[in-house]
C-alpha positions, 0 to 999 in steps of 0.5 A: 524486440523490445527489452522485458522490464519485470515490475513483481505486483507486490509492496510499493507496486501499489503506490508507484507502479504508473510511474514506474512502467510509464518511464520504462515504456517511454523508454521502448521498454515492455513493462511485465508484471506478475500475476495476482497474488495466488496461493502458488506464489503465497506458498513459494514465497513463504518457501524462499525468503527467509523466517524472520521476514514479514509476510508483505516481504515473503509475498514480494518473494513469491511474485520474484519467482513467478516472473523471473524467467520472462523478462531481461531484467527485474527492477528492484528499487533499494528504497531508503527515503521517499520523503525528505526528512522521513525513512521507511522500514529497513526491509526496503533497503535490504530487498535487493540483496534478500532477492539476490541470496534466496533465490537462483538464476535470476535474470540482471537486476536494476536495483537505483538507490533511492533516497530522498535525505540527499538533495535533486542532483542525486534523484537526476542521476539514478533517474539517468543510472535507471534510464541508460539500461535502453538508451544512452540519451539522457535528454530522452531519459529525463524527458520519459521521467517528466511524462512519467510523472505527470501520469503519476500525479494523474493517478494520485489524483484519481485515488484521491477522488476515490478510486480503489487500486485493487490488484492494481488493475484500477490504476487504469479504470476506477474500481468495478465494486464502486457503490451508489452513495447517499448521505445515509451511507456509512463510512469506513476508514480501512488503515493500512500500508498499500500492500495490506490494503490492495492484495485481495489475496492477503487481506482476503478482499476485505474492502469487497466484503465491506463495500458489498455491506453497502458502507462506503471505504476509505483508504488513507490514499484518499486524504490530501498529503496535506492534510495529513501533514497538517493534522500529524503536527498536532501529534506530540512528538516528531514522527520519523517514518513515511508509514507512520505518518501517514497512518498516524495522520490519517487516525487524527483526520478521521476523528476531526472530520467526524463522518467516519463511523468505524476504523478498521487497522490491517496490519501484519504480524511481524511488522515492528512498525504497525506493531507501534503505530497500531497500538498509538493509533487506537489508544490515540482514538479510544482517547479522543472520540468514540468511533468504533476500532479494530485491529485485524492481524492477518498471518501465514495461517489468517482463515477467511471465514474469521475474517468474514465473521469480525468484518461482519460483526463490525459492520452490524454493530456499526448500523446498530449504534446508529438505529438502537445505541440510545434504545436499550431497557434500563432493566436489561 
């Protein structure tokens, strides 16, 4: 009987699940993923996590609770750096301890330390360290990683071409809510961390709501990494946070390409990076362009009716600008 490895459907699941899944399956393990975020997972996460944690981390706790009794191991990597010369939010570094001391009766955790500030030899050692939970054959482990990485690259290419990984379902197939695009189709860039953007329960299906109005949705994941880096280099000052670099580069790309008709920035209450980056992005967009911008901040008490009203008004305003902005009576 194969070993069952549990992966919570939260945080960087939306970025790296194809890599993790393929790696474990190549080593003969069965990958078990928690359910899509729902009311029970959401509420359980809020109850089990510390009050100071942001909503995405609280939701992660809920996903661990959903899956912990169904698996032999929990995979919760300690992420310090996922890009050379940059760091990510400290919550990813402390996640294994947060889970360990917040939730009882956990199965053994696999929590390798991922730090791209170190050399490639360190990454190879980490891969072998994780693989030895399933086999002692280092050659097989490294071969499994190589195959998994090819799967991950194919996934990234699909997202870059426009696939939206809603709840992780479209990691294999393109989202079913894609619309036929025409030259007149309005485009809205939705900027957010992947776990805020693709968890449909947390953001109340904001992508689906926008697409249902005949608007094309763009996301930071659809922009080639090279473009983002090129645009970020034009920004004054160095950026040492991977997520911040991605969002700032996306904003500058949206301004320069001149084919984005509106920008929505989704943030969560209590996110330190968003509190700074969101403000920087908004100021830069308002200074360098006339692209409509709206900031949506989500918390434990956000209501769907309010989100619906704001999105409908935002889209109506974008469509109105295209036909009526220059036809306003001087007499009011």
